[in-house]
C-alpha positions in Angstrom: 181.3 140.2 192.1 178.5 142.4 190.7 178.8 143.9 187.2 179.2 147.7 186.8 176.3 149.2 184.9 177.4 150.7 181.7 176.3 154.4 181.3 174.6 155.3 178.0 174.7 158.6 176.2 171.1 159.0 177.5 172.3 158.9 181.0 174.8 161.7 180.2 172.0 163.7 178.5 169.7 163.5 181.6 172.2 164.1 184.4 174.5 166.9 185.3 178.0 166.5 186.8 176.6 165.8 190.2 174.5 162.9 188.9 171.2 164.6 189.5 168.4 164.6 187.0 168.4 168.1 185.6 164.8 168.1 184.6 163.6 167.1 188.1 165.9 169.5 190.0 164.9 172.4 187.7 161.2 171.7 187.9 161.4 171.5 191.7 163.2 174.8 191.9 160.8 176.5 189.7 157.8 175.2 191.7 159.4 176.3 194.9 160.0 179.7 193.5 156.4 180.1 192.4 155.1 178.9 195.8 157.3 181.5 197.5 156.0 184.2 195.2 152.3 183.3 195.9 152.8 183.9 199.6 153.5 187.5 199.1 150.8 190.1 199.8 149.8 193.3 198.2 150.9 195.2 201.2 154.5 195.4 200.0 156.1 198.8 199.5 158.2 199.3 196.3 160.6 202.2 196.1 159.0 205.2 194.4 156.1 203.3 192.9 152.5 204.1 193.6 149.8 201.5 194.3 148.3 202.4 190.9 151.5 201.5 189.2 151.6 198.2 191.0 148.1 197.4 189.8 149.1 198.1 186.2 152.0 195.7 186.3 150.1 192.5 187.0 153.1 190.5 188.4 152.3 187.0 189.6 154.0 187.7 193.0 151.4 190.4 193.8 147.8 189.5 194.9 145.4 192.1 193.5 141.7 192.1 192.8 140.0 192.6 189.5 143.0 192.0 187.3 143.8 189.4 184.7 146.0 186.5 185.7 149.6 186.2 184.5 149.8 184.8 181.0 152.3 182.0 180.9 155.4 180.5 182.3 158.4 180.6 179.9 158.9 176.8 179.4 158.1 173.3 180.6 160.4 170.4 180.0 159.1 169.8 176.5 160.0 173.3 175.4 156.4 174.4 175.1 154.7 177.3 176.9 152.4 176.6 179.8 149.7 178.9 181.3 150.3 179.8 184.9 147.9 178.4 187.4 147.9 180.7 190.4 145.9 180.1 193.5 145.5 183.9 193.8 142.7 183.7 191.2 140.9 180.5 192.1 138.1 182.4 193.9 137.5 184.9 191.1 133.8 185.0 190.2 134.5 185.7 186.6 136.2 182.9 184.6 139.3 184.3 182.9 140.8 182.4 179.9 144.4 181.3 180.2 146.1 183.0 177.2 149.5 182.3 175.8 150.9 185.2 173.8 154.0 185.7 171.7 156.4 188.1 173.6 157.2 189.9 170.3 154.0 190.3 168.4 151.5 189.5 171.2 149.6 187.0 169.0 147.5 184.3 170.7 149.3 181.0 170.3 146.0 179.1 170.2 145.3 180.7 166.8 148.5 179.2 165.3 149.2 175.8 163.9 153.0 175.9 164.6 155.2 175.2 167.6 155.1 178.4 169.8 159.0 178.3 170.0 159.2 178.2 166.2 156.8 181.1 165.9 158.7 183.3 168.4 162.0 182.7 166.8 160.5 183.4 163.4 159.0 186.6 164.8 162.4 187.7 166.1 163.9 186.9 162.6 161.1 188.7 160.8 159.9 185.6 159.1 156.1 185.9 159.9 155.0 188.7 157.6 151.3 188.1 158.3 151.9 188.7 162.0 153.9 191.9 161.5 151.4 193.2 159.0 148.6 192.7 161.6 150.5 194.4 164.3 151.7 197.2 162.1 148.0 198.2 161.6 147.6 198.3 165.4 150.7 200.5 165.8 149.4 203.0 163.2 146.4 204.0 165.4 148.1 204.1 168.9 146.8 206.9 171.0 149.5 207.5 173.5 149.8 210.2 176.1 153.0 212.1 177.0 153.9 213.6 180.3 155.4 216.9 181.3 158.0 215.1 183.4 160.9 214.2 181.2 161.9 211.4 183.6 158.7 209.5 183.3 157.6 209.8 179.7 157.1 206.3 178.2 156.6 207.5 174.6 156.9 210.7 172.7 154.3 212.1 170.3 155.3 211.7 166.7 157.5 214.6 165.6 157.7 215.2 161.9 160.1 217.6 160.3 158.7 220.8 158.7 157.9 220.3 155.0 158.0 223.0 152.3 154.4 223.9 151.5 155.2 224.2 147.8 156.8 220.7 147.7 154.5 218.0 146.3 153.0 215.7 148.9 154.4 212.2 148.8 152.1 209.3 148.9 152.9 207.1 151.9 151.5 205.0 154.7 151.6 206.4 158.2 154.8 205.2 159.9 154.8 204.5 163.6 155.9 207.5 165.6 159.0 205.7 167.0 160.5 205.3 163.6 160.5 209.0 162.9 163.3 211.0 164.5 162.5 214.1 166.6 163.8 217.6 166.7 163.0 218.2 163.0 165.6 215.7 161.8 164.4 214.4 158.4 165.3 210.9 159.3 163.5 207.5 159.7 164.9 204.4 161.2 163.9 200.9 160.0 160.9 202.3 158.2 161.0 200.8 154.7 157.6 199.3 154.4 155.7 202.6 154.4 156.8 203.9 151.0 157.8 207.6 150.7 157.4 209.1 154.1 156.5 212.8 154.2 159.4 215.0 155.3 161.9 212.1 155.4 165.0 212.7 153.3 167.3 209.9 154.7 166.5 206.3 155.8 168.6 204.4 158.3 168.7 200.6 158.6 170.0 199.2 161.9 170.6 195.6 160.7 169.8 192.9 158.2 166.8 191.2 159.8 163.6 191.1 157.8 161.4 192.8 160.4 163.7 195.8 160.0 164.5 195.8 156.3 161.0 194.8 155.2 160.1 196.9 152.1 163.6 197.0 150.6 164.2 195.3 147.3 165.7 196.1 143.9 162.7 198.4 143.3 163.6 200.8 146.2 163.7 204.4 145.0 162.4 206.5 147.9 165.7 207.9 149.2 169.2 207.2 150.4 169.8 204.3 152.9 172.4 204.8 155.6 173.8 201.7 157.3 177.0 199.8 158.4 179.4 198.4 155.8 178.3 194.8 156.4 174.6 195.7 156.2 175.2 197.6 153.0 177.0 194.6 151.4 174.0 192.4 152.3 171.5 194.9 150.8 173.3 195.1 147.5 174.3 191.4 147.1 171.4 189.6 148.8 168.4 192.0 148.3 169.9 193.6 145.1 169.1 197.1 146.2 170.5 199.6 143.8 174.0 200.6 144.9 173.3 204.3 144.3 170.9 204.3 147.3 173.2 202.5 149.7 175.5 204.6 151.8 177.9 202.6 154.0 179.1 204.3 157.2 182.0 203.3 159.3 181.6 202.6 163.0 182.7 204.9 165.8 183.3 207.9 163.6 181.3 211.1 163.2 179.4 211.5 159.9 177.7 214.7 158.8 174.3 213.8 157.2 172.1 216.8 156.3 173.7 218.9 159.0 173.3 216.2 161.7 176.2 214.4 163.3 175.7 210.7 163.2 177.7 207.9 165.0 177.2 204.2 164.3 178.0 202.0 167.3 178.2 198.2 167.3 174.8 197.0 168.6 176.1 193.6 169.7 173.1 192.0 167.9 173.8 190.3 164.6 176.8 190.9 162.3 176.6 194.5 160.9 174.0 195.6 163.5 174.4 199.2 164.6 172.9 201.7 167.0 172.5 205.3 165.7 173.5 208.3 167.8 172.2 211.5 166.3 173.5 214.9 167.5 171.7 218.0 166.3 171.0 221.6 167.2 167.4 222.3 168.2 166.4 225.8 169.5 170.1 226.6 169.8 170.7 223.6 172.1 172.5 220.3 171.3 170.1 217.4 171.4 171.2 213.7 171.4 169.0 210.9 170.2 170.1 207.3 170.6 168.2 204.7 168.5 169.2 201.2 169.6 167.6 199.2 166.8 167.9 195.7 168.1 170.8 195.4 170.6 172.3 193.3 173.4 173.4 195.9 175.9 176.8 195.6 177.4 179.3 197.6 179.5 181.1 198.5 176.2 178.0 200.6 175.2 178.0 202.6 178.4 181.7 203.3 178.2 181.7 204.1 174.5 183.4 207.5 173.9 180.4 208.8 172.0 178.1 207.9 174.9 180.1 208.1 178.1 179.1 211.0 180.4 176.7 212.3 177.7 173.0 213.3 178.2 170.7 211.3 176.0 167.6 213.4 175.4 165.6 210.7 173.7 166.4 207.0 173.9 164.6 204.6 171.4 165.0 201.4 173.3 164.8 197.8 172.1 162.3 196.5 174.7 161.8 193.0 173.3 162.6 191.5 176.8 161.6 194.3 179.1 160.1 191.9 181.6 161.8 190.3 184.6 160.9 186.8 183.5 163.5 187.3 180.7 166.6 187.3 182.8 168.7 184.9 180.7 172.5 184.5 181.1 175.3 186.5 179.4 176.2 185.4 175.9 179.7 184.5 176.8 178.6 182.0 179.5 176.1 180.3 177.1 178.6 180.0 174.3 181.2 178.5 176.6 178.6 176.1 178.0 177.5 174.9 174.6 181.1 174.3 173.5 181.9 172.4 176.7 178.7 170.3 176.5 179.5 169.3 172.9 183.0 168.2 173.9 181.8 166.3 177.0 179.2 164.4 174.9 181.7 163.6 172.2 184.1 162.2 174.8 181.4 160.3 176.6 179.8 158.8 173.5 183.1 157.4 172.1 181.6 157.6 168.6 181.4 160.0 165.6 179.2 162.9 166.8 177.3 165.4 164.7 176.4 168.8 166.3 173.6 170.8 164.7 173.2 174.4 165.6 170.1 176.6 164.8 170.7 180.1 163.5 168.8 182.9 161.9 169.4 184.0 158.3 172.1 186.1 159.9 173.1 185.9 163.6 174.0 183.3 166.3 177.1 182.2 164.4 179.1 182.7 167.6 177.7 179.4 169.1 178.7 177.4 166.0 182.2 178.8 165.9 182.9 178.1 169.6 181.6 174.5 169.2 183.7 174.0 166.0 186.8 175.2 167.8 186.2 172.9 170.8 185.8 169.9 168.5 188.5 171.0 166.1 186.0 170.8 163.3 184.8 172.6 160.2 181.3 174.0 159.9 178.9 173.0 157.1 176.4 175.5 155.7 174.0 175.4 152.7 175.0 177.6 149.7 172.6 180.5 150.6 173.9 180.7 154.1 177.5 180.8 152.8 176.6 183.6 150.4 175.3 185.6 153.4 178.4 184.8 155.5 180.6 186.0 152.7 179.2 189.5 153.1 180.1 189.7 156.8 183.9 190.2 156.4 184.5 187.6 159.1 187.6 185.7 157.9 187.8 183.4 161.0 184.3 182.2 160.2 184.9 181.8 156.5 188.0 179.7 157.2 185.9 177.3 159.2 183.3 176.7 156.4 183.1 173.7 154.2 180.6 172.6 151.5 181.1 168.9 152.3 178.8 167.9 155.2 180.8 164.7 155.8 183.9 166.8 156.6 182.3 168.9 159.3 181.1 167.8 162.8 179.1 171.0 163.1 176.2 171.9 160.8 174.3 175.2 160.9 170.6 175.0 160.1 167.5 177.2 160.3 165.8 177.8 163.6 162.8 175.4 163.0 164.8 172.2 162.7 166.0 171.5 166.3 163.9 168.8 168.0 164.7 165.1 168.6 162.5 163.8 165.8 163.9 166.1 163.1 167.4 165.5 164.4 167.0 161.8 164.0 165.9 162.3 160.4 168.8 164.6 159.8 171.2 161.9 161.2 169.7 159.4 158.8 170.4 161.7 155.9 174.0 162.1 157.1 174.8 158.5 158.0 178.5 159.0 158.2 177.8 160.1 161.8 176.6 157.8 164.5 175.0 160.2 167.0 173.7 163.7 166.9 173.0 166.5 169.4 171.3 169.8 168.5 171.1 173.2 170.0 168.0 175.3 169.8 169.6 178.7 170.4 167.1 181.1 171.9 166.9 183.1 175.0 163.2 183.8 175.4 162.3 180.4 177.0 164.9 180.5 179.7 163.8 179.7 183.3 166.4 180.5 186.0 166.8 178.1 188.9 167.1 180.8 191.4 164.1 183.1 192.3 163.7 185.6 189.4 163.3 189.3 189.9 159.8 190.8 190.2 158.3 194.1 191.0 158.9 193.6 194.7 162.6 193.2 194.0 164.9 196.1 195.1 166.9 197.4 192.2 170.1 196.9 194.2 169.3 193.2 194.5 168.6 193.0 190.7 171.9 194.5 189.6 173.9 192.6 192.2 173.0 189.1 190.9 173.7 188.6 187.2 172.4 185.2 186.0 175.1 182.5 185.8 175.2 179.5 183.4 177.4 176.5 182.9 177.3 173.4 180.7 175.3 171.2 183.1 172.6 173.8 183.1 171.8 173.0 179.5 168.5 171.1 179.5 167.8 168.2 177.1 164.4 168.3 175.5 162.0 165.3 175.9 162.7 162.5 173.4 166.4 162.0 173.9 167.8 158.6 173.1 171.1 156.9 172.7 171.5 158.4 169.2 169.9 161.8 169.6 169.4 164.7 172.0 168.3 168.3 171.6 169.3 171.1 174.0 167.7 174.5 174.5 170.5 177.0 174.8 169.4 180.4 176.4 171.5 182.5 173.9 169.9 185.7 172.7 171.0 188.6 170.6 168.5 190.9 172.4 169.1 192.5 175.8 167.9 190.6 178.8 165.9 192.3 181.5 169.1 192.4 183.7 171.1 194.1 180.9 168.3 196.6 180.1 168.3 197.5 183.8 172.1 197.9 183.9 172.1 200.0 180.7 169.3 202.3 181.7 170.6 202.9 185.2 174.1 203.7 183.9 173.1 206.3 181.2 171.8 209.9 181.7 168.5 209.4 179.9 165.8 212.1 179.9 163.2 210.3 177.8 162.8 206.6 177.0 160.7 205.5 174.1 160.1 201.7 173.7 160.2 200.4 170.1 159.0 196.8 170.8 155.8 195.4 172.3 153.9 198.6 171.7 150.8 196.9 170.2 148.7 196.9 173.4 148.0 199.2 176.3 148.6 196.4 178.8 152.1 195.8 177.4 152.9 199.5 177.4 151.8 199.9 181.0 153.9 197.0 182.2 157.0 198.4 180.5 156.1 201.9 181.9 156.5 200.6 185.5 160.1 199.6 185.0 160.9 202.8 183.1 159.5 204.7 186.1 161.6 202.7 188.5 164.8 203.3 186.5 164.1 207.0 186.2 163.4 207.2 190.0 166.6 205.5 190.8 168.7 207.7 188.5 167.0 210.8 190.0 167.5 209.8 193.7 170.8 208.0 193.6 172.6 209.2 190.5 173.9 207.0 187.7 175.1 203.5 188.4 178.9 203.0 188.0 179.4 199.9 185.9 182.9 199.6 187.3 181.4 198.7 190.7 179.3 195.8 189.3 179.9 192.3 187.9 178.3 193.3 184.5 
């Protein structure tokens, strides 16, 4: 009688529920999708888009002449970026370098000495000041054109409120146009690194991430800061901003600030994050401006009483992932998958398991909470992280915390620590556990199994197929062993391309102004194509009813 082979935890890491190797299946699916895309020709007709617009987009599924090749595929099995090698460009006479750029700051990864994934996540968290300083200089000198057609304007010229000629001129840096509110409102949003801004009398902070609050400290004295209650607590207790400058505003209620009605709406980003809806009279007409800050668009935004059935004259949109390659799954699905995977691994391992979850300074706590509940465990955090969490007003999370790492099967760490080698070191430091798995929680590297949307995709096909995700879709990074494995969980607190599409098709928007990836003309033109398509769809078919979708 033959002996049954004993399955190891490595077997579990590398196979899904059907027994197939998840690395091999995914790689094959991606390769098949790319081959199918390469067979397309430039003769395709896209609804309402001119050939010139197609040429500007530079999508890998379209064969064009005299354009640069696509930049990179989101991820290979090691978690690193890979340049695309397309046969469409093999016969080009001019040799074109394969460039890998950060999707946030557009920096060339070849100039960095750190892991590209670590850099991107630091970028999203505002922890790369030299990068943001470099790109801030680019944004100061953008020369952008506007259009007379309100449906197709990609950006709006800077509009600065009228200033009293007798009032002393303030010394300030030039703030990017998309941080200064229009219609003579004396407001600036997330613009604290420019000193006193001429004509600005009130500063608004959307959330507590460093790339948005940069410039704030105990020395701030340039004017009142308006924000949510949670963000206000963080400003005072973490950054030590003088309390007299911090004005906490409640969500979902009208506030009169210098004659302008202001609503704060939960942005579904990190704790305390808010979108700002400004309503003001301009030339005897009501104008509405919605500044999204950073947000994860949802049906709740479209149906919010302050936004539902309202005309938004200017939308300042978080365009971090305005590209069809960033069609990652819904937060809920990823959170459930992470919790289920942790429980399955614990049951399969039959040993004391430690789960390590990467987070920002603030944000992504939802994943750790779900895993802790599934394992009936506490959550260990370092003292500084606890201090931040104490400002959030989240009693459920506070009740799960412990200062004793041996009493918690779930540990929250900073983003850079999730890879097999570092997890093994972490396990050795916490030797009361026998095995460890880690979650690198980030959405930007996600590669769907099914064919992703591209410029040739009909908008109806895009909105009818929201991405799905379950626990066996979680991919183990290379280097897994019987003691350690690291998973990349496609969880993001920014809107995916699918969610941006749903949001912008469901709202009556006259002008859309991107606030991210504005540092290069190429990036702006690529975003413009989708803004044009959404505007064309709204004009021809009316607003999308979210009740008729699976969003």
